[in-house]
Backbone as XML, in Angstrom:
<?xml version="1.0"?>
<chain id="A" units="angstrom">
  <residue number="1" name="MET">
    <atom name="N" x="-2.297" y="13.055" z="-20.301"/>
    <atom name="CA" x="-2.555" y="12.619" z="-18.940"/>
    <atom name="C" x="-1.229" y="12.386" z="-18.230"/>
  </residue>
  <residue number="2" name="ARG">
    <atom name="N" x="-1.110" y="12.889" z="-17.033"/>
    <atom name="CA" x="0.120" y="12.800" z="-16.262"/>
    <atom name="C" x="0.006" y="11.698" z="-15.211"/>
  </residue>
  <residue number="3" name="THR">
    <atom name="N" x="1.009" y="10.856" z="-15.139"/>
    <atom name="CA" x="1.050" y="9.801" z="-14.135"/>
    <atom name="C" x="1.718" y="10.343" z="-12.879"/>
  </residue>
  <residue number="4" name="VAL">
    <atom name="N" x="1.035" y="10.211" z="-11.749"/>
    <atom name="CA" x="1.569" y="10.683" z="-10.480"/>
    <atom name="C" x="1.972" y="9.476" z="-9.650"/>
  </residue>
  <residue number="5" name="LEU">
    <atom name="N" x="3.264" y="9.364" z="-9.368"/>
    <atom name="CA" x="3.777" y="8.290" z="-8.528"/>
    <atom name="C" x="4.054" y="8.843" z="-7.142"/>
  </residue>
  <residue number="6" name="ILE">
    <atom name="N" x="3.603" y="8.121" z="-6.128"/>
    <atom name="CA" x="3.871" y="8.551" z="-4.761"/>
    <atom name="C" x="4.810" y="7.551" z="-4.102"/>
  </residue>
  <residue number="7" name="PRO">
    <atom name="N" x="5.778" y="8.057" z="-3.327"/>
    <atom name="CA" x="6.709" y="7.151" z="-2.651"/>
    <atom name="C" x="6.036" y="6.445" z="-1.472"/>
  </residue>
  <residue number="8" name="ILE">
    <atom name="N" x="6.256" y="5.139" z="-1.381"/>
    <atom name="CA" x="5.689" y="4.369" z="-0.266"/>
    <atom name="C" x="6.792" y="3.808" z="0.624"/>
  </residue>
  <residue number="9" name="GLY">
    <atom name="N" x="8.021" y="4.234" z="0.369"/>
    <atom name="CA" x="9.133" y="3.849" z="1.227"/>
    <atom name="C" x="10.161" y="2.979" z="0.551"/>
  </residue>
  <residue number="10" name="HIS">
    <atom name="N" x="11.413" y="3.216" z="0.898"/>
    <atom name="CA" x="12.556" y="2.410" z="0.468"/>
    <atom name="C" x="12.697" y="2.332" z="-1.053"/>
  </residue>
  <residue number="11" name="GLY">
    <atom name="N" x="12.436" y="3.460" z="-1.714"/>
    <atom name="CA" x="12.604" y="3.521" z="-3.160"/>
    <atom name="C" x="11.484" y="2.905" z="-3.963"/>
  </residue>
  <residue number="12" name="ASN">
    <atom name="N" x="10.354" y="2.627" z="-3.342"/>
    <atom name="CA" x="9.200" y="2.045" z="-4.029"/>
    <atom name="C" x="8.116" y="3.103" z="-4.208"/>
  </residue>
  <residue number="13" name="TYR">
    <atom name="N" x="7.417" y="3.018" z="-5.336"/>
    <atom name="CA" x="6.390" y="3.993" z="-5.676"/>
    <atom name="C" x="5.143" y="3.272" z="-6.175"/>
  </residue>
  <residue number="14" name="VAL">
    <atom name="N" x="3.979" y="3.918" z="-6.014"/>
    <atom name="CA" x="2.742" y="3.414" z="-6.599"/>
    <atom name="C" x="2.080" y="4.548" z="-7.380"/>
  </residue>
  <residue number="15" name="ASN">
    <atom name="N" x="1.297" y="4.165" z="-8.360"/>
    <atom name="CA" x="0.560" y="5.131" z="-9.157"/>
    <atom name="C" x="-0.638" y="5.606" z="-8.341"/>
  </residue>
  <residue number="16" name="CYS">
    <atom name="N" x="-0.687" y="6.888" z="-8.085"/>
    <atom name="CA" x="-1.733" y="7.464" z="-7.245"/>
    <atom name="C" x="-3.125" y="7.284" z="-7.853"/>
  </residue>
  <residue number="17" name="ASP">
    <atom name="N" x="-3.207" y="7.223" z="-9.185"/>
    <atom name="CA" x="-4.501" y="7.076" z="-9.850"/>
    <atom name="C" x="-5.134" y="5.710" z="-9.596"/>
  </residue>
  <residue number="18" name="HIS">
    <atom name="N" x="-4.343" y="4.718" z="-9.216"/>
    <atom name="CA" x="-4.850" y="3.365" z="-8.999"/>
    <atom name="C" x="-4.996" y="3.016" z="-7.524"/>
  </residue>
  <residue number="19" name="LEU">
    <atom name="N" x="-4.693" y="3.962" z="-6.649"/>
    <atom name="CA" x="-4.765" y="3.742" z="-5.202"/>
    <atom name="C" x="-6.193" y="3.975" z="-4.709"/>
  </residue>
  <residue number="20" name="LEU">
    <atom name="N" x="-6.767" y="2.973" z="-4.050"/>
    <atom name="CA" x="-8.131" y="3.090" z="-3.522"/>
    <atom name="C" x="-8.144" y="3.477" z="-2.050"/>
  </residue>
  <residue number="21" name="ALA">
    <atom name="N" x="-7.285" y="2.835" z="-1.248"/>
    <atom name="CA" x="-7.294" y="3.075" z="0.192"/>
    <atom name="C" x="-5.946" y="2.725" z="0.801"/>
  </residue>
  <residue number="22" name="VAL">
    <atom name="N" x="-5.653" y="3.388" z="1.923"/>
    <atom name="CA" x="-4.462" y="3.078" z="2.716"/>
    <atom name="C" x="-4.947" y="2.811" z="4.133"/>
  </residue>
  <residue number="23" name="VAL">
    <atom name="N" x="-4.655" y="1.610" z="4.648"/>
    <atom name="CA" x="-5.135" y="1.239" z="5.980"/>
    <atom name="C" x="-3.978" y="0.734" z="6.844"/>
  </residue>
  <residue number="24" name="ARG">
    <atom name="N" x="-4.214" y="0.775" z="8.132"/>
    <atom name="CA" x="-3.239" y="0.282" z="9.110"/>
    <atom name="C" x="-3.250" y="-1.243" z="9.092"/>
  </residue>
  <residue number="25" name="PHE">
    <atom name="N" x="-2.095" y="-1.865" z="9.219"/>
    <atom name="CA" x="-1.970" y="-3.320" z="9.126"/>
    <atom name="C" x="-2.385" y="-4.051" z="10.393"/>
  </residue>
  <residue number="26" name="GLN">
    <atom name="N" x="-2.397" y="-3.404" z="11.545"/>
    <atom name="CA" x="-2.542" y="-4.092" z="12.825"/>
    <atom name="C" x="-3.903" y="-4.704" z="13.098"/>
  </residue>
  <residue number="27" name="SER">
    <atom name="N" x="-4.947" y="-4.388" z="12.342"/>
    <atom name="CA" x="-6.263" y="-4.944" z="12.660"/>
    <atom name="C" x="-6.397" y="-6.369" z="12.116"/>
  </residue>
  <residue number="28" name="ALA">
    <atom name="N" x="-7.126" y="-7.179" z="12.826"/>
    <atom name="CA" x="-7.294" y="-8.582" z="12.448"/>
    <atom name="C" x="-7.972" y="-8.756" z="11.084"/>
  </residue>
  <residue number="29" name="PRO">
    <atom name="N" x="-9.009" y="-7.988" z="10.752"/>
    <atom name="CA" x="-9.612" y="-8.163" z="9.426"/>
    <atom name="C" x="-8.642" y="-7.864" z="8.282"/>
  </residue>
  <residue number="30" name="VAL">
    <atom name="N" x="-7.816" y="-6.846" z="8.454"/>
    <atom name="CA" x="-6.834" y="-6.510" z="7.409"/>
    <atom name="C" x="-5.795" y="-7.621" z="7.302"/>
  </residue>
  <residue number="31" name="MET">
    <atom name="N" x="-5.356" y="-8.147" z="8.423"/>
    <atom name="CA" x="-4.390" y="-9.251" z="8.394"/>
    <atom name="C" x="-4.964" y="-10.472" z="7.676"/>
  </residue>
  <residue number="32" name="ARG">
    <atom name="N" x="-6.263" y="-10.757" z="7.899"/>
    <atom name="CA" x="-6.907" y="-11.876" z="7.203"/>
    <atom name="C" x="-6.991" y="-11.620" z="5.701"/>
  </residue>
  <residue number="33" name="GLN">
    <atom name="N" x="-7.301" y="-10.396" z="5.322"/>
    <atom name="CA" x="-7.366" y="-10.056" z="3.900"/>
    <atom name="C" x="-6.002" y="-10.173" z="3.241"/>
  </residue>
  <residue number="34" name="VAL">
    <atom name="N" x="-4.957" y="-9.753" z="3.940"/>
    <atom name="CA" x="-3.598" y="-9.859" z="3.400"/>
    <atom name="C" x="-3.236" y="-11.330" z="3.219"/>
  </residue>
  <residue number="35" name="GLN">
    <atom name="N" x="-3.567" y="-12.170" z="4.189"/>
    <atom name="CA" x="-3.249" y="-13.594" z="4.069"/>
    <atom name="C" x="-4.010" y="-14.235" z="2.913"/>
  </residue>
  <residue number="36" name="ALA">
    <atom name="N" x="-5.279" y="-13.881" z="2.750"/>
    <atom name="CA" x="-6.071" y="-14.422" z="1.644"/>
    <atom name="C" x="-5.495" y="-13.952" z="0.299"/>
  </residue>
  <residue number="37" name="ALA">
    <atom name="N" x="-5.099" y="-12.694" z="0.218"/>
    <atom name="CA" x="-4.510" y="-12.169" z="-1.018"/>
    <atom name="C" x="-3.150" y="-12.802" z="-1.278"/>
  </residue>
  <residue number="38" name="ARG">
    <atom name="N" x="-2.397" y="-13.076" z="-0.220"/>
    <atom name="CA" x="-1.092" y="-13.732" z="-0.373"/>
    <atom name="C" x="-1.274" y="-15.140" z="-0.951"/>
  </residue>
  <residue number="39" name="ASP">
    <atom name="N" x="-2.297" y="-15.839" z="-0.480"/>
    <atom name="CA" x="-2.588" y="-17.187" z="-0.987"/>
    <atom name="C" x="-2.955" y="-17.160" z="-2.469"/>
  </residue>
  <residue number="40" name="GLU">
    <atom name="N" x="-3.564" y="-16.063" z="-2.923"/>
    <atom name="CA" x="-3.955" y="-15.916" z="-4.322"/>
    <atom name="C" x="-2.863" y="-15.285" z="-5.183"/>
  </residue>
  <residue number="41" name="GLY">
    <atom name="N" x="-1.760" y="-14.885" z="-4.569"/>
    <atom name="CA" x="-0.674" y="-14.250" z="-5.306"/>
    <atom name="C" x="-0.943" y="-12.799" z="-5.655"/>
  </residue>
  <residue number="42" name="MET">
    <atom name="N" x="-1.743" y="-12.124" z="-4.854"/>
    <atom name="CA" x="-2.136" y="-10.741" z="-5.126"/>
    <atom name="C" x="-1.496" y="-9.740" z="-4.165"/>
  </residue>
  <residue number="43" name="VAL">
    <atom name="N" x="-0.423" y="-10.136" z="-3.477"/>
    <atom name="CA" x="0.262" y="-9.253" z="-2.541"/>
    <atom name="C" x="1.600" y="-8.822" z="-3.133"/>
  </residue>
  <residue number="44" name="ILE">
    <atom name="N" x="1.867" y="-7.522" z="-3.039"/>
    <atom name="CA" x="3.165" y="-6.981" z="-3.425"/>
    <atom name="C" x="3.807" y="-6.464" z="-2.151"/>
  </residue>
  <residue number="45" name="ASP">
    <atom name="N" x="4.906" y="-7.081" z="-1.752"/>
    <atom name="CA" x="5.585" y="-6.724" z="-0.509"/>
    <atom name="C" x="6.673" y="-5.700" z="-0.801"/>
  </residue>
  <residue number="46" name="ALA">
    <atom name="N" x="6.424" y="-4.448" z="-0.400"/>
    <atom name="CA" x="7.384" y="-3.362" z="-0.619"/>
    <atom name="C" x="8.015" y="-2.917" z="0.698"/>
  </residue>
  <residue number="47" name="THR">
    <atom name="N" x="8.068" y="-3.817" z="1.684"/>
    <atom name="CA" x="8.599" y="-3.454" z="3.000"/>
    <atom name="C" x="10.116" y="-3.568" z="3.083"/>
  </residue>
  <residue number="48" name="MET">
    <atom name="N" x="10.723" y="-4.250" z="2.120"/>
    <atom name="CA" x="12.173" y="-4.456" z="2.114"/>
    <atom name="C" x="12.642" y="-5.142" z="3.402"/>
  </residue>
  <residue number="49" name="GLY">
    <atom name="N" x="11.842" y="-6.089" z="3.905"/>
    <atom name="CA" x="12.206" y="-6.863" z="5.083"/>
    <atom name="C" x="11.898" y="-6.198" z="6.403"/>
  </residue>
  <residue number="50" name="ARG">
    <atom name="N" x="11.302" y="-5.034" z="6.373"/>
    <atom name="CA" x="10.951" y="-4.337" z="7.609"/>
    <atom name="C" x="9.519" y="-4.672" z="8.001"/>
  </residue>
  <residue number="51" name="ARG">
    <atom name="N" x="9.116" y="-4.189" z="9.173"/>
    <atom name="CA" x="7.782" y="-4.474" z="9.692"/>
    <atom name="C" x="6.706" y="-3.786" z="8.847"/>
  </residue>
  <residue number="52" name="THR">
    <atom name="N" x="5.651" y="-4.497" z="8.524"/>
    <atom name="CA" x="4.551" y="-3.936" z="7.748"/>
    <atom name="C" x="3.723" y="-3.024" z="8.641"/>
  </residue>
  <residue number="53" name="LEU">
    <atom name="N" x="3.546" y="-1.774" z="8.209"/>
    <atom name="CA" x="2.746" y="-0.823" z="8.964"/>
    <atom name="C" x="1.464" y="-0.439" z="8.241"/>
  </residue>
  <residue number="54" name="SER">
    <atom name="N" x="1.456" y="-0.524" z="6.919"/>
    <atom name="CA" x="0.257" y="-0.144" z="6.186"/>
    <atom name="C" x="0.039" y="-1.047" z="4.981"/>
  </residue>
  <residue number="55" name="VAL">
    <atom name="N" x="-1.218" y="-1.096" z="4.564"/>
    <atom name="CA" x="-1.614" y="-1.882" z="3.398"/>
    <atom name="C" x="-2.310" y="-0.935" z="2.428"/>
  </residue>
  <residue number="56" name="LEU">
    <atom name="N" x="-1.870" y="-0.970" z="1.171"/>
    <atom name="CA" x="-2.466" y="-0.135" z="0.138"/>
    <atom name="C" x="-3.341" y="-1.023" z="-0.736"/>
  </residue>
  <residue number="57" name="TYR">
    <atom name="N" x="-4.605" y="-0.647" z="-0.874"/>
    <atom name="CA" x="-5.535" y="-1.368" z="-1.729"/>
    <atom name="C" x="-5.511" y="-0.705" z="-3.103"/>
  </residue>
  <residue number="58" name="MET">
    <atom name="N" x="-5.223" y="-1.501" z="-4.135"/>
    <atom name="CA" x="-5.137" y="-0.982" z="-5.497"/>
    <atom name="C" x="-6.380" y="-1.399" z="-6.284"/>
  </residue>
  <residue number="59" name="ASP">
    <atom name="N" x="-6.698" y="-0.650" z="-7.335"/>
    <atom name="CA" x="-7.899" y="-0.945" z="-8.108"/>
    <atom name="C" x="-7.795" y="-2.245" z="-8.907"/>
  </residue>
  <residue number="60" name="SER">
    <atom name="N" x="-6.600" y="-2.797" z="-9.020"/>
    <atom name="CA" x="-6.407" y="-4.075" z="-9.710"/>
    <atom name="C" x="-6.714" y="-5.277" z="-8.815"/>
  </residue>
  <residue number="61" name="GLY">
    <atom name="N" x="-6.959" y="-5.010" z="-7.528"/>
    <atom name="CA" x="-7.193" y="-6.086" z="-6.575"/>
    <atom name="C" x="-5.949" y="-6.460" z="-5.792"/>
  </residue>
  <residue number="62" name="HIS">
    <atom name="N" x="-4.814" y="-5.903" z="-6.163"/>
    <atom name="CA" x="-3.571" y="-6.173" z="-5.452"/>
    <atom name="C" x="-3.544" y="-5.419" z="-4.126"/>
  </residue>
  <residue number="63" name="LEU">
    <atom name="N" x="-2.839" y="-5.995" z="-3.163"/>
    <atom name="CA" x="-2.557" y="-5.335" z="-1.899"/>
    <atom name="C" x="-1.057" y="-5.087" z="-1.844"/>
  </residue>
  <residue number="64" name="VAL">
    <atom name="N" x="-0.677" y="-3.847" z="-1.561"/>
    <atom name="CA" x="0.737" y="-3.488" z="-1.476"/>
    <atom name="C" x="1.067" y="-3.245" z="-0.012"/>
  </residue>
  <residue number="65" name="LEU">
    <atom name="N" x="2.076" y="-3.943" z="0.499"/>
    <atom name="CA" x="2.499" y="-3.795" z="1.885"/>
    <atom name="C" x="3.608" y="-2.758" z="1.955"/>
  </residue>
  <residue number="66" name="SER">
    <atom name="N" x="3.511" y="-1.864" z="2.937"/>
    <atom name="CA" x="4.507" y="-0.809" z="3.080"/>
    <atom name="C" x="4.981" y="-0.718" z="4.531"/>
  </residue>
  <residue number="67" name="ALA">
    <atom name="N" x="6.222" y="-0.284" z="4.703"/>
    <atom name="CA" x="6.792" y="-0.100" z="6.034"/>
    <atom name="C" x="6.582" y="1.321" z="6.538"/>
  </residue>
  <residue number="68" name="ASN">
    <atom name="N" x="5.901" y="2.167" z="5.767"/>
    <atom name="CA" x="5.588" y="3.532" z="6.198"/>
    <atom name="C" x="4.227" y="3.571" z="6.881"/>
  </residue>
  <residue number="69" name="GLN">
    <atom name="N" x="4.035" y="4.598" z="7.711"/>
    <atom name="CA" x="2.752" y="4.798" z="8.378"/>
    <atom name="C" x="1.691" y="5.184" z="7.353"/>
  </residue>
  <residue number="70" name="PRO">
    <atom name="N" x="0.442" y="4.759" z="7.549"/>
    <atom name="CA" x="-0.623" y="5.145" z="6.624"/>
    <atom name="C" x="-0.789" y="6.656" z="6.504"/>
  </residue>
  <residue number="71" name="ASP">
    <atom name="N" x="-0.610" y="7.376" z="7.603"/>
    <atom name="CA" x="-0.738" y="8.835" z="7.580"/>
    <atom name="C" x="0.290" y="9.466" z="6.645"/>
  </residue>
  <residue number="72" name="THR">
    <atom name="N" x="1.494" y="8.941" z="6.652"/>
    <atom name="CA" x="2.562" y="9.449" z="5.796"/>
    <atom name="C" x="2.217" y="9.242" z="4.327"/>
  </residue>
  <residue number="73" name="ILE">
    <atom name="N" x="1.759" y="8.067" z="3.987"/>
    <atom name="CA" x="1.409" y="7.755" z="2.597"/>
    <atom name="C" x="0.217" y="8.581" z="2.149"/>
  </residue>
  <residue number="74" name="ALA">
    <atom name="N" x="-0.793" y="8.716" z="3.006"/>
    <atom name="CA" x="-1.982" y="9.501" z="2.670"/>
    <atom name="C" x="-1.612" y="10.974" z="2.446"/>
  </residue>
  <residue number="75" name="LYS">
    <atom name="N" x="-0.733" y="11.493" z="3.267"/>
    <atom name="CA" x="-0.303" y="12.881" z="3.104"/>
    <atom name="C" x="0.418" y="13.063" z="1.770"/>
  </residue>
  <residue number="76" name="ARG">
    <atom name="N" x="1.284" y="12.139" z="1.424"/>
    <atom name="CA" x="1.998" y="12.220" z="0.142"/>
    <atom name="C" x="1.025" y="12.137" z="-1.024"/>
  </residue>
  <residue number="77" name="ALA">
    <atom name="N" x="0.006" y="11.293" z="-0.914"/>
    <atom name="CA" x="-0.976" y="11.167" z="-1.989"/>
    <atom name="C" x="-1.792" y="12.449" z="-2.131"/>
  </residue>
  <residue number="78" name="ASN">
    <atom name="N" x="-2.158" y="13.048" z="-1.025"/>
    <atom name="CA" x="-2.953" y="14.284" z="-1.059"/>
    <atom name="C" x="-2.127" y="15.476" z="-1.515"/>
  </residue>
  <residue number="79" name="ASP">
    <atom name="N" x="-0.844" y="15.492" z="-1.215"/>
    <atom name="CA" x="0.023" y="16.594" z="-1.634"/>
    <atom name="C" x="0.226" y="16.610" z="-3.141"/>
  </residue>
  <residue number="80" name="ASP">
    <atom name="N" x="0.164" y="15.450" z="-3.773"/>
    <atom name="CA" x="0.400" y="15.358" z="-5.209"/>
    <atom name="C" x="-0.825" y="15.669" z="-6.038"/>
  </residue>
  <residue number="81" name="ASP">
    <atom name="N" x="-1.996" y="15.812" z="-5.425"/>
    <atom name="CA" x="-3.227" y="16.082" z="-6.194"/>
    <atom name="C" x="-3.236" y="17.491" z="-6.727"/>
  </residue>
</chain>
């Protein structure tokens, strides 16, 4: 079995097999989910201090914050399939 890692920006990668969804950060429901996950310690911040543009939902329940556009990440994930 081959592990496929996709770049999510600034030298950070996620395993494509564990990625459930990539969504835009600007909506209020997503912001509430990120805050709730942050309170539970389930947020991985991969923005390197830049503005959060997308949230990656992982099958482990973690939320990964990225400074890349969701379209960019989705394209990279689809290209690696």
